[in-house]
RODO-2510 file (C-alpha; in nm, 4 decimals, decimal comma):
residues 390
     n   res          X          Y          Z
     1     m    -4,2385     0,0474    -2,3680
     2     v    -4,0027    -0,1022    -2,6272
     3     f    -3,6899    -0,2657    -2,4864
     4     k    -3,3638    -0,3840    -2,6331
     5     s    -3,2608    -0,7476    -2,6247
     6     k    -3,1410    -0,7603    -2,2635
     7     k    -3,3784    -0,8981    -2,0027
     8     l    -3,2859    -0,7843    -1,6551
     9     d    -3,4402    -0,8381    -1,3139
    10     r    -3,2612    -0,5472    -1,1496
    11     r    -3,1695    -0,2268    -1,3232
    12     d    -3,0519     0,1079    -1,1895
    13     f    -3,2225     0,4134    -1,3296
    14     l    -2,9574     0,6010    -1,5242
    15     v    -2,9391     0,9714    -1,5893
    16     a    -2,7654     1,1597    -1,8642
    17     a    -2,6548     1,5170    -1,9063
    18     g    -2,4500     1,6958    -2,1667
    19     g    -2,4560     1,3913    -2,3928
    20     g    -2,2777     1,1630    -2,1440
    21     l    -2,4228     0,8827    -1,9323
    22     a    -2,3940     0,8880    -1,5532
    23     s    -2,5194     0,6443    -1,2886
    24     a    -2,7645     0,7665    -1,0286
    25     a    -2,6991     0,6749    -0,6674
    26     l    -3,0276     0,5028    -0,5886
    27     t    -3,1343     0,2602    -0,3191
    28     r    -3,4191     0,1006    -0,5140
    29     s    -3,4092    -0,1295    -0,8120
    30     v    -3,6281    -0,1145    -1,1207
    31     r    -3,8096    -0,4059    -1,2755
    32     p    -3,8421    -0,4093    -1,6548
    33     y    -4,1434    -0,2073    -1,7621
    34     i    -4,2556    -0,4514    -2,0271
    35     t    -4,4846    -0,6059    -1,7650
    36     a    -4,8365    -0,4721    -1,7328
    37     r    -4,7905    -0,4165    -1,3594
    38     w    -4,5599    -0,1172    -1,3858
    39     m    -4,5534     0,2034    -1,5802
    40     l    -4,2869     0,4664    -1,6085
    41     v    -4,3721     0,8292    -1,5337
    42     y    -4,1559     1,1210    -1,6423
    43     v    -4,2034     1,4494    -1,4568
    44     g    -4,1163     1,7836    -1,6146
    45     t    -4,0319     2,0620    -1,3681
    46     y    -3,9179     2,4189    -1,3151
    47     t    -3,5519     2,4085    -1,2150
    48     s    -3,5738     2,7780    -1,1232
    49     h    -3,8077     2,6757    -0,8402
    50     g    -3,5900     2,4145    -0,6737
    51     a    -3,6282     2,1107    -0,9003
    52     e    -3,3232     1,9294    -1,0392
    53     g    -3,4478     1,8336    -1,3860
    54     i    -3,6647     1,5555    -1,5340
    55     y    -3,7656     1,3022    -1,2688
    56     g    -3,8441     0,9362    -1,3276
    57     l    -4,1105     0,7551    -1,1265
    58     k    -4,2458     0,4018    -1,1160
    59     l    -4,6245     0,3635    -1,1000
    60     d    -4,7483     0,0347    -0,9539
    61     l    -5,0793    -0,0343    -1,1290
    62     a    -5,1857    -0,2796    -0,8598
    63     s    -5,1505    -0,0426    -0,5645
    64     g    -5,1138     0,3057    -0,7133
    65     e    -4,7805     0,3404    -0,5360
    66     l    -4,5319     0,5872    -0,6832
    67     t    -4,1586     0,5331    -0,6380
    68     k    -3,8805     0,7745    -0,7250
    69     l    -3,6241     0,6272    -0,9623
    70     g    -3,3873     0,9084    -1,0527
    71     v    -3,3473     1,2443    -1,2167
    72     v    -3,1972     1,3812    -1,5371
    73     r    -2,9899     1,6752    -1,4176
    74     d    -2,8360     1,9703    -1,5993
    75     v    -3,1596     2,0262    -1,7922
    76     v    -3,2878     2,3831    -1,7634
    77     e    -3,6621     2,4400    -1,7113
    78     p    -3,7826     2,1141    -1,8739
    79     s    -4,1443     2,2072    -1,8129
    80     f    -4,3449     2,0135    -2,0712
    81     l    -4,2660     1,6682    -2,2091
    82     t    -4,3834     1,4301    -2,4768
    83     t    -4,2706     1,1039    -2,6367
    84     d    -4,2762     0,9508    -2,9824
    85     s    -4,5317     0,6794    -3,0621
    86     q    -4,2855     0,3960    -2,9982
    87     n    -4,1569     0,5402    -2,6685
    88     h    -3,7993     0,5544    -2,7931
    89     y    -3,7516     0,9261    -2,7287
    90     v    -3,8542     1,2013    -2,4873
    91     y    -3,8808     1,5592    -2,6110
    92     a    -3,8795     1,8445    -2,3592
    93     v    -3,9237     2,2176    -2,3946
    94     n    -3,6720     2,4309    -2,2071
    95     e    -3,9009     2,7108    -2,0934
    96     t    -3,6595     3,0025    -2,1001
    97     n    -3,6592     3,3382    -2,2759
    98     e    -3,2973     3,3276    -2,3871
    99     y    -3,0934     3,0604    -2,5616
   100     e    -2,7345     3,1071    -2,6748
   101     g    -2,7685     3,4816    -2,6364
   102     k    -3,0842     3,5130    -2,8450
   103     p    -3,4489     3,5681    -2,7406
   104     s    -3,5684     3,2085    -2,7524
   105     g    -3,6287     2,9008    -2,5451
   106     a    -3,5086     2,5573    -2,6525
   107     v    -3,6204     2,2011    -2,7219
   108     s    -3,4219     1,8991    -2,5988
   109     a    -3,4322     1,5442    -2,7404
   110     f    -3,3492     1,2419    -2,5249
   111     l    -3,3064     0,8716    -2,5966
   112     i    -3,4967     0,6472    -2,3562
   113     e    -3,2546     0,3816    -2,2329
   114     e    -3,3809     0,0274    -2,1808
   115     d    -3,3946     0,0843    -1,8049
   116     g    -3,5939     0,4052    -1,8401
   117     g    -3,3015     0,6439    -1,8074
   118     l    -3,2566     0,9315    -2,0509
   119     r    -2,9566     1,0276    -2,2655
   120     l    -2,9426     1,3712    -2,4240
   121     i    -2,9226     1,3617    -2,8045
   122     n    -2,9312     1,7316    -2,8904
   123     k    -3,0931     2,0671    -2,8259
   124     v    -3,2259     2,3288    -3,0702
   125     p    -3,3700     2,6804    -3,0263
   126     s    -3,7497     2,6870    -3,0056
   127     l    -3,7631     3,0144    -3,2040
   128     g    -3,9707     3,1899    -2,9414
   129     g    -3,9575     3,2734    -2,5720
   130     s    -4,1047     3,0450    -2,3045
   131     p    -4,1931     2,7314    -2,5038
   132     c    -4,4664     2,5657    -2,2977
   133     h    -4,6096     2,2766    -2,4991
   134     i    -4,4781     2,0119    -2,7355
   135     t    -4,6226     1,7279    -2,9410
   136     v    -4,5008     1,4680    -3,1925
   137     s    -4,6705     1,3870    -3,5230
   138     a    -4,8232     1,0396    -3,5603
   139     n    -4,5538     0,9333    -3,8082
   140     d    -4,2833     1,0451    -3,5600
   141     k    -4,1230     1,2654    -3,8243
   142     f    -4,1958     1,6059    -3,6717
   143     v    -4,2064     1,7806    -3,3347
   144     l    -4,4383     2,0797    -3,2930
   145     v    -4,3803     2,3436    -3,0246
   146     a    -4,5897     2,6311    -2,8856
   147     n    -4,3910     2,9341    -2,7678
   148     y    -4,5872     3,1301    -2,5079
   149     m    -4,3916     3,4565    -2,4990
   150     g    -4,3009     3,4241    -2,8652
   151     g    -4,6682     3,3961    -2,9582
   152     n    -4,5888     3,1441    -3,2286
   153     v    -4,5728     2,7737    -3,3148
   154     a    -4,2744     2,5994    -3,4735
   155     v    -4,2194     2,2642    -3,6449
   156     f    -3,8933     2,0660    -3,6284
   157     p    -3,7999     1,7523    -3,8231
   158     v    -3,6904     1,4419    -3,6327
   159     r    -3,3534     1,3044    -3,7416
   160     p    -3,2917     0,9294    -3,7823
   161     d    -3,1224     0,9236    -3,4407
   162     g    -3,4236     1,0878    -3,2731
   163     g    -3,2590     1,4264    -3,2496
   164     l    -3,4089     1,7442    -3,3924
   165     g    -3,3088     1,9306    -3,7071
   166     p    -3,3550     2,2984    -3,7993
   167     n    -3,7158     2,4123    -3,8124
   168     v    -3,9215     2,3579    -4,1270
   169     d    -4,1990     2,6007    -4,0352
   170     l    -4,2822     2,8879    -3,8014
   171     k    -4,6207     3,0544    -3,7692
   172     q    -4,6445     3,3861    -3,5865
   173     h    -4,9737     3,4835    -3,4223
   174     q    -5,0907     3,8446    -3,4050
   175     g    -5,3337     4,0316    -3,1852
   176     s    -5,4296     4,0907    -2,8232
   177     g    -5,7213     4,0536    -2,5845
   178     p    -5,9131     4,2640    -2,3301
   179     n    -5,7127     4,1407    -2,0275
   180     k    -5,4283     4,3955    -2,0321
   181     d    -5,2141     4,1982    -1,7863
   182     r    -5,2315     3,8628    -1,9638
   183     q    -5,3448     3,9379    -2,3187
   184     e    -5,1208     4,2242    -2,4274
   185     a    -5,0008     4,0071    -2,7182
   186     a    -5,0377     3,6619    -2,8672
   187     h    -4,9465     3,3801    -2,6293
   188     a    -4,9513     3,0351    -2,7901
   189     h    -5,0114     2,7905    -2,5068
   190     e    -5,0569     2,4544    -2,6803
   191     i    -5,0210     2,2814    -3,0153
   192     v    -5,1921     1,9447    -3,0748
   193     l    -5,2781     1,7285    -3,3753
   194     d    -5,6064     1,5543    -3,4431
   195     a    -5,6239     1,1751    -3,4552
   196     k    -5,5686     1,1584    -3,8301
   197     n    -5,2852     1,4142    -3,8179
   198     r    -5,4562     1,6253    -4,0829
   199     f    -5,5030     1,9333    -3,8652
   200     a    -5,3003     2,1032    -3,5924
   201     f    -5,4702     2,3184    -3,3288
   202     a    -5,2784     2,6068    -3,1743
   203     v    -5,4482     2,7339    -2,8589
   204     d    -5,3604     3,0995    -2,8041
   205     l    -5,4446     3,2512    -2,4665
   206     g    -5,3450     3,6031    -2,5676
   207     i    -5,5835     3,6438    -2,8604
   208     d    -5,8738     3,4230    -2,7430
   209     k    -5,8452     3,1899    -3,0393
   210     v    -5,7846     2,8299    -3,1356
   211     i    -5,6151     2,8464    -3,4746
   212     s    -5,6619     2,5433    -3,6968
   213     y    -5,3802     2,4624    -3,9407
   214     k    -5,3704     2,2025    -4,2138
   215     f    -5,0692     1,9812    -4,1384
   216     d    -4,8586     1,8200    -4,4109
   217     p    -4,7125     1,4980    -4,2607
   218     v    -4,4490     1,4797    -4,5355
   219     s    -4,3056     1,8319    -4,5239
   220     g    -4,4179     1,9328    -4,1756
   221     k    -4,5643     2,2555    -4,3140
   222     l    -4,8621     2,4287    -4,1533
   223     s    -5,1265     2,6053    -4,3644
   224     p    -5,3864     2,8362    -4,2033
   225     n    -5,7262     2,6692    -4,2082
   226     s    -5,9786     2,8297    -3,9717
   227     s    -6,0146     2,9829    -3,6260
   228     f    -6,2395     2,9215    -3,3290
   229     v    -6,2963     3,2446    -3,1370
   230     s    -6,3520     3,2215    -2,7626
   231     k    -6,5399     3,4694    -2,5466
   232     p    -6,3298     3,7887    -2,5118
   233     g    -6,1016     3,7553    -2,2109
   234     a    -6,1620     3,3813    -2,1713
   235     g    -5,7952     3,3004    -2,2276
   236     p    -5,8082     2,9529    -2,3879
   237     r    -5,5185     2,7397    -2,2651
   238     h    -5,5489     2,3703    -2,3576
   239     i    -5,7741     2,1562    -2,5750
   240     a    -5,8722     1,7902    -2,5358
   241     l    -5,9983     1,5990    -2,8380
   242     h    -6,2528     1,3242    -2,7737
   243     p    -6,1494     0,9728    -2,8859
   244     n    -6,4640     0,9447    -3,0999
   245     g    -6,3324     1,2261    -3,3225
   246     r    -6,6558     1,4275    -3,2992
   247     f    -6,6033     1,6510    -2,9960
   248     a    -6,3372     1,8768    -2,8469
   249     y    -6,3114     2,0458    -2,5077
   250     l    -6,1336     2,3723    -2,4389
   251     i    -6,0304     2,4913    -2,0928
   252     n    -6,0203     2,8673    -2,0561
   253     e    -5,7568     2,9785    -1,8074
   254     l    -5,8688     3,3326    -1,7363
   255     d    -6,2488     3,3130    -1,7000
   256     c    -6,2393     2,9605    -1,5508
   257     t    -6,4700     2,7856    -1,7947
   258     i    -6,4725     2,4812    -2,0198
   259     t    -6,6184     2,4995    -2,3691
   260     a    -6,7566     2,1865    -2,5341
   261     a    -6,7361     2,1982    -2,9130
   262     a    -6,8421     1,9875    -3,2069
   263     y    -6,5442     1,8894    -3,4206
   264     d    -6,5721     1,8537    -3,7976
   265     s    -6,2814     1,6237    -3,8817
   266     k    -6,3218     1,6861    -4,2553
   267     l    -6,2970     2,0633    -4,2274
   268     g    -6,0808     2,0814    -3,9172
   269     s    -6,3257     2,3249    -3,7577
   270     l    -6,4853     2,3699    -3,4156
   271     r    -6,8375     2,4841    -3,3255
   272     e    -6,9397     2,5744    -2,9714
   273     l    -7,1962     2,3498    -2,8051
   274     q    -7,1848     2,4561    -2,4426
   275     t    -6,9737     2,6489    -2,1913
   276     v    -6,9659     2,5544    -1,8220
   277     k    -6,7802     2,6971    -1,5253
   278     t    -6,4994     2,5086    -1,3507
   279     l    -6,5575     2,6585    -1,0048
   280     p    -6,8261     2,5747    -0,7484
   281     d    -7,1001     2,8205    -0,6620
   282     g    -6,9949     3,0614    -0,3896
   283     f    -6,6212     3,0512    -0,4525
   284     s    -6,4859     3,4060    -0,4832
   285     g    -6,1098     3,3646    -0,4532
   286     a    -5,8479     3,4081    -0,7242
   287     n    -5,8269     3,1162    -0,9669
   288     t    -5,6875     3,0199    -1,3044
   289     c    -5,7411     2,6957    -1,4930
   290     a    -5,4683     2,4732    -1,6335
   291     e    -5,5111     2,1195    -1,7693
   292     i    -5,8017     1,9366    -1,9339
   293     v    -5,8205     1,5609    -1,9985
   294     v    -6,0795     1,3248    -2,1449
   295     s    -6,0788     0,9799    -1,9847
   296     p    -5,9585     0,6884    -2,2029
   297     s    -6,3184     0,5621    -2,2149
   298     g    -6,4426     0,8974    -2,3455
   299     k    -6,7105     0,9039    -2,0753
   300     h    -6,5647     1,1670    -1,8450
   301     l    -6,3802     1,4997    -1,8553
   302     y    -6,1500     1,6552    -1,5955
   303     g    -6,0058     2,0042    -1,5491
   304     s    -5,7739     2,1633    -1,2930
   305     n    -5,8298     2,4788    -1,0866
   306     r    -5,5307     2,6703    -0,9500
   307     g    -5,6508     2,8757    -0,6540
   308     h    -5,9449     2,6580    -0,5640
   309     d    -5,6822     2,3803    -0,5944
   310     s    -5,9157     2,1175    -0,7246
   311     i    -5,9913     1,8773    -1,0048
   312     v    -6,3413     1,9244    -1,1465
   313     s    -6,5103     1,6341    -1,3225
   314     f    -6,7946     1,6083    -1,5728
   315     s    -6,9726     1,3287    -1,7533
   316     i    -6,9803     1,3462    -2,1336
   317     d    -7,2973     1,2764    -2,3270
   318     g    -7,1830     1,0423    -2,6017
   319     v    -7,4521     1,1649    -2,8411
   320     t    -7,4504     1,5426    -2,7894
   321     g    -7,1020     1,5911    -2,6461
   322     k    -7,2416     1,8116    -2,3698
   323     l    -7,1159     1,8069    -2,0120
   324     t    -7,2875     1,7341    -1,6814
   325     y    -7,1166     1,8286    -1,3566
   326     i    -7,0064     1,5470    -1,1235
   327     e    -6,7869     1,6870    -0,8445
   328     h    -6,4871     1,8861    -0,7255
   329     v    -6,2038     1,7031    -0,5504
   330     s    -5,9100     1,8641    -0,3728
   331     s    -5,5836     1,8149    -0,5623
   332     d    -5,4126     1,7337    -0,2285
   333     g    -5,1777     2,0265    -0,2782
   334     t    -5,1643     2,3755    -0,4209
   335     t    -5,1651     2,4885    -0,7839
   336     p    -5,2455     2,1695    -0,9791
   337     r    -5,0659     2,2612    -1,3027
   338     n    -5,0940     1,9369    -1,4973
   339     f    -5,2509     1,5965    -1,4491
   340     t    -5,2849     1,2802    -1,6517
   341     i    -5,4746     0,9511    -1,6514
   342     d    -5,2891     0,6261    -1,7035
   343     p    -5,3809     0,4355    -2,0232
   344     t    -5,5836     0,1776    -1,8297
   345     g    -5,8021     0,4542    -1,6863
   346     k    -5,7415     0,3353    -1,3307
   347     y    -5,5433     0,6260    -1,1858
   348     l    -5,5266     1,0028    -1,2228
   349     l    -5,1929     1,1603    -1,1286
   350     a    -5,1856     1,5298    -1,0386
   351     a    -4,8812     1,7588    -1,0303
   352     n    -4,9165     2,0306    -0,7655
   353     q    -4,6683     2,2931    -0,8774
   354     n    -4,6468     2,5313    -0,5821
   355     s    -4,6723     2,2853    -0,2937
   356     g    -4,4618     2,0295    -0,4774
   357     g    -4,5497     1,6648    -0,5172
   358     v    -4,7378     1,4259    -0,7433
   359     t    -5,0516     1,2720    -0,5947
   360     v    -5,2444     0,9644    -0,7078
   361     f    -5,6228     0,9348    -0,7310
   362     s    -5,8205     0,6249    -0,8152
   363     v    -6,0808     0,6698    -1,0876
   364     d    -6,4231     0,5097    -1,0758
   365     k    -6,4651     0,4191    -1,4417
   366     n    -6,8432     0,4040    -1,4128
   367     t    -6,9151     0,7270    -1,2272
   368     g    -6,6013     0,9250    -1,3099
   369     r    -6,5520     1,0109    -0,9431
   370     l    -6,2027     1,0471    -0,7986
   371     r    -6,0729     0,9247    -0,4630
   372     s    -5,7384     1,0138    -0,3140
   373     t    -5,5301     0,7000    -0,2607
   374     g    -5,2994     0,8745    -0,0160
   375     k    -5,0084     0,7876    -0,2451
   376     k    -4,7726     1,0764    -0,3145
   377     v    -4,4118     1,1576    -0,3985
   378     d    -4,2464     1,4876    -0,3159
   379     i    -4,0961     1,6612    -0,6194
   380     p    -4,0272     2,0356    -0,6300
   381     a    -4,2245     2,2397    -0,8838
   382     p    -4,3731     1,9581    -1,0962
   383     v    -4,5197     2,0931    -1,4190
   384     c    -4,5922     1,8005    -1,6541
   385     l    -4,6525     1,4267    -1,6197
   386     r    -4,5889     1,1806    -1,9016
   387     i    -4,6796     0,8132    -1,8515
   388     i    -4,5082     0,5505    -2,0672
   389     p    -4,7720     0,2878    -2,1546
   390     f    -4,6992    -0,0823    -2,1652
***
């Protein structure tokens, strides 16, 4: 994390709301995060389910201990978070269906203070209901948002102060799928960019497609490129691109599968290699999938099951890109919505939305197996975890 000139041994975690800075009444102090021992974790939540806003945690890389630092209050439904490449700013979707009297959610921009606190810069309409995913371009000039109920993706320019300007593009998806309850219309669930920032991938659960757009890093414009069509009713939710730039992995929320795909970085296209199930044999309960993550080493893949309440792991063949099952591990809670692996690859943190709480697992970098550390913090309705690397 980039700090200002002050070097402090003890800092309070500060919270900001409505553009003004306010001190949090905390009993613990915070060491500067420039050391490799600590990392900062931001937690996005659902305030409609008892949470207070965006929470800040301290992750001790030596022990896996998580410590609560504070919370950014007066932020409505800050479900999914991201940061710019320099860790100066946090961008959060406000997952609502109405903003300033119009059918839209919103996007909030925050400055990261030198102690890890957040100060609101501004908020703009997301141009679609229930924004649920957000990403920043590699040059930090644009923020891309997926609106679930709006069934579209929008692009916003980043101002010099880190705030967001009026949108420069909006792409509306059309269609439906065979699942009448969940696929009655387009539902954009994620928007991500490839490593070279040439292509953006919009994962749409409602129409069983991953839509590839050419991305212009100067204007922020999206141009339709190609589409990857999933099995009807699969309900693709999130995509994870392999660090080698040759493979991609798609988790399908509705039919509880993961699809391995070959990625052509020149064409921005995907080709199916293999589809595997996320649930163990014999499980017959209700389940939907949520997050998918490739380990920093590129050797292992993880996905979350909501219902079975587990993290499933696979090994990745570095030559073929295909998956081999390793194990299922309980998420130590219910409804694991999102999880992330710290940049060192040592710990996996899981956010259990319905039971509340963020749990810490140690990762065996050789085998990919997970082990619960017993470390946990209680946070209501955690939805997204964002770790600030050193």
